[in-house]
SETORMI-632947 format. One record per residue (C-alpha): y negated, x negated, z; residue in three letters; residue number from 1. Coordinates in nm, 4 decimals, decimal comma. Each point is the difference from the previous one (the first is absolute). Last residue first. Layout:
+----------+----------+----------+-----+-----+
!        y !        x !        z ! res !   n !
+----------+----------+----------+-----+-----+
!        Y !        X !        Z ! ALA ! NUM !
...
+----------+----------+----------+-----+-----+
//
This chain:
+----------+----------+----------+-----+-----+
!        y !        x !        z ! res !   n !
+----------+----------+----------+-----+-----+
!  -0,6925 !  -0,2260 !  -1,1180 ! UNK ! 252 !
!   0,0962 !  -0,3635 !   0,0548 ! UNK ! 251 !
!   0,3051 !  -0,0736 !   0,2109 ! UNK ! 250 !
!  -0,0200 !  -0,2004 !   0,3221 ! UNK ! 249 !
!   0,2080 !  -0,2772 !   0,1452 ! UNK ! 248 !
!   0,0138 !   0,0675 !   0,3729 ! UNK ! 247 !
!  -0,1659 !  -0,0978 !   0,3274 ! UNK ! 246 !
!  -0,0155 !   0,1360 !   0,3520 ! UNK ! 245 !
!  -0,1392 !  -0,1600 !   0,3131 ! UNK ! 244 !
!  -0,0425 !   0,1830 !   0,3304 ! UNK ! 243 !
!  -0,1779 !  -0,1825 !   0,2810 ! UNK ! 242 !
!  -0,0181 !   0,1006 !   0,3673 ! UNK ! 241 !
!  -0,2644 !  -0,1868 !   0,1999 ! UNK ! 240 !
!  -0,0330 !  -0,0618 !   0,3736 ! UNK ! 239 !
!   0,2469 !  -0,2791 !   0,0720 ! UNK ! 238 !
!   0,1321 !  -0,0008 !  -0,3540 ! UNK ! 237 !
!   0,2636 !   0,2365 !  -0,1326 ! UNK ! 236 !
!   0,0859 !  -0,0561 !  -0,3646 ! UNK ! 235 !
!   0,1313 !   0,2540 !  -0,2486 ! UNK ! 234 !
!   0,1583 !  -0,0637 !  -0,3396 ! UNK ! 233 !
!   0,0630 !   0,1872 !  -0,3248 ! UNK ! 232 !
!   0,0745 !  -0,1837 !  -0,3232 ! UNK ! 231 !
!   0,0776 !   0,2131 !  -0,3030 ! UNK ! 230 !
!   0,1112 !  -0,1777 !  -0,3198 ! UNK ! 229 !
!   0,3566 !   0,1086 !   0,0747 ! UNK ! 228 !
!  -0,0550 !   0,3530 !  -0,1227 ! UNK ! 227 !
!  -0,3448 !   0,1095 !  -0,1202 ! UNK ! 226 !
!   0,0254 !   0,3790 !  -0,0021 ! UNK ! 225 !
!   0,2601 !   0,0900 !   0,2635 ! UNK ! 224 !
!  -0,0911 !  -0,3200 !   0,1827 ! UNK ! 223 !
!  -0,3548 !   0,1267 !   0,0526 ! UNK ! 222 !
!   0,1269 !   0,3264 !   0,1449 ! UNK ! 221 !
!   0,2475 !  -0,1795 !   0,2251 ! UNK ! 220 !
!  -0,2746 !  -0,2237 !   0,1424 ! UNK ! 219 !
!  -0,2356 !   0,2950 !   0,0477 ! UNK ! 218 !
!   0,2640 !   0,1903 !   0,1955 ! UNK ! 217 !
!   0,0924 !  -0,3070 !   0,2072 ! UNK ! 216 !
!  -0,3617 !  -0,0588 !   0,1017 ! UNK ! 215 !
!  -0,0580 !   0,3663 !   0,0834 ! UNK ! 214 !
!   0,3106 !   0,0090 !   0,2208 ! UNK ! 213 !
!  -0,0494 !  -0,3361 !   0,1741 ! UNK ! 212 !
!  -0,2690 !   0,1029 !   0,2483 ! UNK ! 211 !
!   0,1924 !   0,3149 !   0,0908 ! UNK ! 210 !
!  -0,0542 !   0,0007 !   0,3731 ! UNK ! 209 !
!  -0,3291 !  -0,0502 !   0,1766 ! UNK ! 208 !
!   0,0448 !  -0,1380 !   0,3526 ! UNK ! 207 !
!   0,1780 !  -0,3151 !  -0,1150 ! UNK ! 206 !
!  -0,2616 !  -0,0849 !  -0,2620 ! UNK ! 205 !
!  -0,2830 !   0,0756 !   0,2427 ! UNK ! 204 !
!   0,1474 !  -0,2262 !   0,2708 ! UNK ! 203 !
!   0,0706 !  -0,2867 !  -0,2403 ! UNK ! 202 !
!  -0,3675 !  -0,0077 !  -0,0912 ! UNK ! 201 !
!  -0,1646 !   0,0767 !  -0,3322 ! UNK ! 200 !
!  -0,2924 !  -0,0771 !  -0,2261 ! UNK ! 199 !
!   0,0354 !   0,0874 !  -0,3690 ! UNK ! 198 !
!   0,0637 !  -0,1943 !  -0,3187 ! UNK ! 197 !
!   0,0850 !   0,1147 !  -0,3528 ! UNK ! 196 !
!   0,0868 !  -0,2460 !  -0,2774 ! UNK ! 195 !
!   0,0533 !   0,1124 !  -0,3593 ! UNK ! 194 !
!   0,1343 !  -0,2319 !  -0,2690 ! UNK ! 193 !
!   0,0356 !   0,1031 !  -0,3641 ! UNK ! 192 !
!   0,1804 !  -0,2309 !  -0,2410 ! UNK ! 191 !
!  -0,0364 !  -0,0143 !  -0,3774 ! UNK ! 190 !
!  -0,2482 !  -0,2905 !  -0,0186 ! UNK ! 189 !
!  -0,1537 !   0,0003 !   0,3482 ! UNK ! 188 !
!  -0,1304 !   0,3293 !   0,1342 ! UNK ! 187 !
!  -0,1290 !   0,0035 !   0,3564 ! UNK ! 186 !
!  -0,0771 !   0,2809 !   0,2453 ! UNK ! 185 !
!  -0,0944 !  -0,0723 !   0,3620 ! UNK ! 184 !
!  -0,0382 !   0,2882 !   0,2454 ! UNK ! 183 !
!  -0,1123 !  -0,0717 !   0,3571 ! UNK ! 182 !
!   0,0033 !   0,2623 !   0,2730 ! UNK ! 181 !
!  -0,2565 !  -0,0568 !   0,2720 ! UNK ! 180 !
!   0,0019 !   0,1440 !   0,3504 ! UNK ! 179 !
!  -0,2971 !   0,1032 !   0,2101 ! UNK ! 178 !
!   0,0526 !   0,0797 !   0,3665 ! UNK ! 177 !
!   0,2705 !   0,1758 !   0,2019 ! UNK ! 176 !
!   0,2926 !  -0,0880 !  -0,2234 ! UNK ! 175 !
!   0,3039 !   0,2345 !  -0,0223 ! UNK ! 174 !
!  -0,1457 !   0,1844 !  -0,3039 ! UNK ! 173 !
!  -0,0778 !  -0,3180 !  -0,1942 ! UNK ! 172 !
!   0,3135 !  -0,2120 !  -0,0409 ! UNK ! 171 !
!   0,3027 !   0,2271 !   0,0234 ! UNK ! 170 !
!  -0,1228 !   0,3237 !  -0,1563 ! UNK ! 169 !
!  -0,2711 !  -0,1699 !  -0,2039 ! UNK ! 168 !
!   0,2369 !  -0,2586 !  -0,1438 ! UNK ! 167 !
!   0,2642 !   0,2621 !  -0,0815 ! UNK ! 166 !
!  -0,2567 !   0,2168 !  -0,1744 ! UNK ! 165 !
!  -0,1069 !  -0,3034 !  -0,2008 ! UNK ! 164 !
!   0,3614 !  -0,0633 !  -0,0974 ! UNK ! 163 !
!   0,0500 !   0,3696 !  -0,0787 ! UNK ! 162 !
!  -0,3097 !  -0,0053 !  -0,2250 ! UNK ! 161 !
!   0,0843 !  -0,3163 !  -0,1934 ! UNK ! 160 !
!   0,3120 !   0,1273 !  -0,1762 ! UNK ! 159 !
!  -0,1039 !   0,3566 !  -0,0730 ! UNK ! 158 !
!   0,0771 !   0,0018 !  -0,3747 ! UNK ! 157 !
!   0,2160 !  -0,2900 !  -0,1115 ! UNK ! 156 !
!  -0,2005 !  -0,2956 !  -0,1377 ! UNK ! 155 !
!  -0,1198 !  -0,0878 !  -0,3490 ! UNK ! 154 !
!  -0,2514 !  -0,2616 !  -0,1147 ! UNK ! 153 !
!  -0,2301 !   0,0694 !  -0,2967 ! UNK ! 152 !
!  -0,2556 !   0,1982 !   0,2021 ! UNK ! 151 !
!  -0,0374 !  -0,2836 !   0,2503 ! UNK ! 150 !
!  -0,0765 !  -0,2329 !  -0,2916 ! UNK ! 149 !
!  -0,2775 !   0,2297 !  -0,1229 ! UNK ! 148 !
!  -0,1406 !   0,0305 !   0,3537 ! UNK ! 147 !
!  -0,0572 !  -0,3793 !   0,0069 ! UNK ! 146 !
!   0,1698 !  -0,1831 !   0,2853 ! UNK ! 145 !
!  -0,1510 !  -0,1953 !   0,2874 ! UNK ! 144 !
!   0,1499 !   0,2255 !   0,2630 ! UNK ! 143 !
!  -0,0360 !  -0,0439 !   0,3767 ! UNK ! 142 !
!  -0,0414 !   0,3319 !   0,1813 ! UNK ! 141 !
!  -0,0895 !  -0,0148 !   0,3714 ! UNK ! 140 !
!   0,0467 !   0,3352 !   0,1716 ! UNK ! 139 !
!  -0,1507 !   0,0759 !   0,3425 ! UNK ! 138 !
!   0,1256 !   0,2847 !   0,2152 ! UNK ! 137 !
!  -0,1413 !   0,0416 !   0,3531 ! UNK ! 136 !
!  -0,3366 !   0,0786 !  -0,1530 ! UNK ! 135 !
!   0,1019 !   0,3616 !  -0,0638 ! UNK ! 134 !
!   0,3654 !   0,0867 !   0,0579 ! UNK ! 133 !
!   0,0120 !   0,3424 !  -0,1676 ! UNK ! 132 !
!  -0,2672 !  -0,0579 !  -0,2629 ! UNK ! 131 !
!   0,1496 !  -0,3431 !  -0,0643 ! UNK ! 130 !
!   0,3465 !   0,1535 !  -0,0320 ! UNK ! 129 !
!  -0,1073 !   0,2520 !  -0,2611 ! UNK ! 128 !
!  -0,1931 !  -0,2578 !  -0,2028 ! UNK ! 127 !
!   0,3033 !  -0,2306 !   0,0295 ! UNK ! 126 !
!   0,2194 !   0,2551 !  -0,1779 ! UNK ! 125 !
!  -0,2487 !   0,0299 !  -0,2829 ! UNK ! 124 !
!  -0,0058 !  -0,3802 !  -0,0158 ! UNK ! 123 !
!   0,3769 !   0,0030 !  -0,0440 ! UNK ! 122 !
!  -0,0413 !   0,2300 !  -0,3003 ! UNK ! 121 !
!  -0,2504 !  -0,2425 !  -0,1535 ! UNK ! 120 !
!   0,2422 !  -0,2885 !   0,0581 ! UNK ! 119 !
!   0,2855 !   0,1924 !  -0,1616 ! UNK ! 118 !
!  -0,2121 !   0,0936 !  -0,3004 ! UNK ! 117 !
!  -0,1028 !  -0,3642 !  -0,0574 ! UNK ! 116 !
!   0,3592 !  -0,1174 !   0,0407 ! UNK ! 115 !
!   0,0833 !   0,2258 !  -0,2921 ! UNK ! 114 !
!   0,2533 !   0,2742 !   0,0545 ! UNK ! 113 !
!   0,3786 !   0,0083 !  -0,0169 ! UNK ! 112 !
!   0,1785 !   0,3297 !   0,0311 ! UNK ! 111 !
!   0,2023 !   0,2418 !   0,2116 ! UNK ! 110 !
!  -0,1466 !   0,3453 !  -0,0236 ! UNK ! 109 !
!  -0,3218 !   0,0902 !   0,1767 ! UNK ! 108 !
!   0,0030 !   0,1540 !   0,3473 ! UNK ! 107 !
!  -0,1369 !  -0,3095 !   0,1738 ! UNK ! 106 !
!  -0,2835 !  -0,0243 !  -0,2526 ! UNK ! 105 !
!  -0,1232 !   0,3509 !   0,0786 ! UNK ! 104 !
!   0,0329 !  -0,0955 !   0,3652 ! UNK ! 103 !
!  -0,2435 !  -0,2882 !  -0,0359 ! UNK ! 102 !
!  -0,2494 !   0,1886 !  -0,2110 ! UNK ! 101 !
!  -0,0032 !   0,2944 !   0,2422 ! UNK ! 100 !
!  -0,0431 !  -0,2292 !   0,3020 ! UNK !  99 !
!  -0,2937 !  -0,1716 !  -0,1691 ! UNK !  98 !
!  -0,1660 !   0,3357 !  -0,0690 ! UNK !  97 !
!   0,0804 !   0,1270 !   0,3522 ! UNK !  96 !
!  -0,1518 !  -0,3092 !   0,1629 ! UNK !  95 !
!  -0,3154 !   0,0227 !  -0,2063 ! UNK !  94 !
!  -0,0362 !   0,3679 !   0,0948 ! UNK !  93 !
!   0,0482 !  -0,0754 !   0,3707 ! UNK !  92 !
!  -0,2484 !  -0,2841 !  -0,0254 ! UNK !  91 !
!  -0,2572 !   0,2347 !  -0,1535 ! UNK !  90 !
!   0,0791 !   0,2720 !   0,2582 ! UNK !  89 !
!  -0,0972 !  -0,2251 !   0,2935 ! UNK !  88 !
!  -0,0037 !   0,1836 !   0,3343 ! UNK !  87 !
!   0,1562 !   0,3363 !  -0,0937 ! UNK !  86 !
!   0,2575 !  -0,1093 !  -0,2571 ! UNK !  85 !
!   0,0640 !  -0,3364 !   0,1674 ! UNK !  84 !
!   0,2532 !   0,1174 !   0,2606 ! UNK !  83 !
!   0,2049 !   0,1914 !  -0,2572 ! UNK !  82 !
!  -0,0052 !  -0,2943 !  -0,2406 ! UNK !  81 !
!   0,1113 !  -0,2290 !   0,2828 ! UNK !  80 !
!   0,2985 !   0,2190 !   0,0822 ! UNK !  79 !
!   0,0919 !   0,0124 !  -0,3678 ! UNK !  78 !
!  -0,0123 !  -0,3796 !  -0,0249 ! UNK !  77 !
!   0,2104 !  -0,0587 !   0,3112 ! UNK !  76 !
!   0,2635 !   0,2491 !  -0,1162 ! UNK !  75 !
!   0,0187 !  -0,1533 !  -0,3474 ! UNK !  74 !
!   0,0161 !  -0,3584 !   0,1304 ! UNK !  73 !
!   0,2771 !   0,0887 !   0,2450 ! UNK !  72 !
!   0,2104 !   0,1446 !  -0,2815 ! UNK !  71 !
!  -0,0768 !  -0,2336 !  -0,2949 ! UNK !  70 !
!   0,2687 !  -0,2498 !  -0,0986 ! UNK !  69 !
!   0,3189 !   0,1997 !   0,0433 ! UNK !  68 !
!  -0,0475 !   0,2153 !  -0,3108 ! UNK !  67 !
!  -0,0653 !  -0,3122 !  -0,2050 ! UNK !  66 !
!   0,3424 !  -0,1364 !   0,0834 ! UNK !  65 !
!   0,1659 !   0,3284 !  -0,0908 ! UNK !  64 !
!  -0,1822 !  -0,0028 !  -0,3340 ! UNK !  63 !
!   0,1213 !  -0,3567 !  -0,0478 ! UNK !  62 !
!   0,3607 !   0,0935 !   0,0648 ! UNK !  61 !
!  -0,0113 !   0,3058 !  -0,2220 ! UNK !  60 !
!  -0,1547 !  -0,1965 !  -0,2871 ! UNK !  59 !
!   0,2504 !  -0,2819 !   0,0386 ! UNK !  58 !
!   0,2911 !   0,2438 !   0,0037 ! UNK !  57 !
!  -0,1310 !   0,1790 !  -0,3083 ! UNK !  56 !
!  -0,0687 !  -0,3286 !  -0,1808 ! UNK !  55 !
!   0,3457 !  -0,1354 !   0,0827 ! UNK !  54 !
!   0,1605 !   0,3267 !  -0,1133 ! UNK !  53 !
!  -0,1886 !  -0,0066 !  -0,3300 ! UNK !  52 !
!   0,0900 !  -0,3649 !  -0,0519 ! UNK !  51 !
!   0,3674 !   0,0760 !   0,0689 ! UNK !  50 !
!  -0,0021 !   0,2999 !  -0,2343 ! UNK !  49 !
!  -0,1600 !  -0,2073 !  -0,2756 ! UNK !  48 !
!   0,2530 !  -0,2792 !   0,0548 ! UNK !  47 !
!   0,2898 !   0,2469 !  -0,0124 ! UNK !  46 !
!  -0,1322 !   0,1514 !  -0,3240 ! UNK !  45 !
!  -0,0653 !  -0,3397 !  -0,1593 ! UNK !  44 !
!   0,3475 !  -0,1209 !   0,0938 ! UNK !  43 !
!   0,1613 !   0,3174 !  -0,1300 ! UNK !  42 !
!  -0,1888 !  -0,0313 !  -0,3265 ! UNK !  41 !
!   0,1085 !  -0,3623 !  -0,0340 ! UNK !  40 !
!   0,3648 !   0,0853 !   0,0768 ! UNK !  39 !
!  -0,0047 !   0,2893 !  -0,2460 ! UNK !  38 !
!  -0,1413 !  -0,2283 !  -0,2681 ! UNK !  37 !
!   0,2656 !  -0,2646 !   0,0688 ! UNK !  36 !
!   0,2760 !   0,2610 !  -0,0094 ! UNK !  35 !
!  -0,1354 !   0,1535 !  -0,3206 ! UNK !  34 !
!  -0,0315 !  -0,3405 !  -0,1608 ! UNK !  33 !
!   0,3516 !  -0,1053 !   0,1018 ! UNK !  32 !
!   0,1391 !   0,3279 !  -0,1346 ! UNK !  31 !
!  -0,1943 !  -0,0434 !  -0,3232 ! UNK !  30 !
!   0,1422 !  -0,3489 !  -0,0407 ! UNK !  29 !
!   0,3536 !   0,1327 !   0,0513 ! UNK !  28 !
!  -0,0572 !   0,2910 !  -0,2388 ! UNK !  27 !
!  -0,1379 !  -0,2456 !  -0,2599 ! UNK !  26 !
!   0,2962 !  -0,2370 !   0,0260 ! UNK !  25 !
!   0,2131 !   0,1582 !  -0,2785 ! UNK !  24 !
!  -0,3097 !   0,0533 !  -0,2128 ! UNK !  23 !
!  -0,0752 !  -0,3709 !   0,0142 ! UNK !  22 !
!   0,3584 !  -0,0944 !  -0,0864 ! UNK !  21 !
!   0,0023 !   0,2538 !  -0,2841 ! UNK !  20 !
!  -0,3224 !  -0,1531 !  -0,1253 ! UNK !  19 !
!   0,1659 !  -0,3409 !  -0,0177 ! UNK !  18 !
!   0,3077 !   0,1476 !  -0,1788 ! UNK !  17 !
!  -0,2225 !   0,1673 !  -0,2547 ! UNK !  16 !
!  -0,1788 !  -0,3279 !  -0,0580 ! UNK !  15 !
!   0,3360 !  -0,1680 !  -0,0620 ! UNK !  14 !
!   0,1042 !   0,2755 !  -0,2438 ! UNK !  13 !
!  -0,3309 !  -0,0293 !  -0,1797 ! UNK !  12 !
!   0,0567 !  -0,3751 !  -0,0282 ! UNK !  11 !
!   0,3527 !   0,0537 !  -0,1438 ! UNK !  10 !
!  -0,1244 !   0,2617 !  -0,2425 ! UNK !   9 !
!  -0,2700 !  -0,2362 !  -0,1218 ! UNK !   8 !
!   0,2489 !  -0,2820 !  -0,0435 ! UNK !   7 !
!   0,2418 !   0,2246 !  -0,1907 ! UNK !   6 !
!  -0,2794 !   0,1077 !  -0,2293 ! UNK !   5 !
!  -0,0774 !  -0,3657 !  -0,0765 ! UNK !   4 !
!   0,3681 !  -0,0767 !  -0,0664 ! UNK !   3 !
!   0,0252 !   0,3024 !  -0,2284 ! UNK !   2 !
!  -0,3071 !  -0,1218 !  -0,1822 ! UNK !   1 !
+----------+----------+----------+-----+-----+
//
């Protein structure tokens, strides 16, 4: 019995020593845990601040880009509304409604919209320009895409409109007769491709400055959302200027 009691006491003593080792290292383990937790919290805080700053800078940059898109278009449109009020009030009203929708969109916060919404907004812009330019402006849309699919694809707000504005400014206004702008929209798997064409001559490009500003703004806006998947190219033919942009889209 004494031997058995001695064995139990010896085991209890060993267990006590093991626990003493654990308790001896507890403060060290707690210190490591606190340091690791503080490091993780600091990392998350810094990352959150960085993302917030990136978003703020991106938002400011894109708003500044949008502010530079419209000036000559706004003045031309208002002048035409004034001239139409007495001779064709219905056209003047239609022009003001489309202008209101377009500028309401331009003052919205930074966001992605469906490709369907962006196309409809661009058509509002073209209504204004077709009233202003009459038969001189022809637009050829090529889209074999169901509306439902267009509604599932995202694109930054006011991406198409500045490109169309650019095409009209450089490809239609300088021409004496009719001029056609072509718009091709394709969706293949998860890639969107948009091709815009307009007539041009070297003389009109040289005489009208700022041809690259709208293109660069749209390119940077797309890259802000879709990164390296964005492809943006321009080609100058003998009489045709072609803008091609593509990106891997996100579903709404």
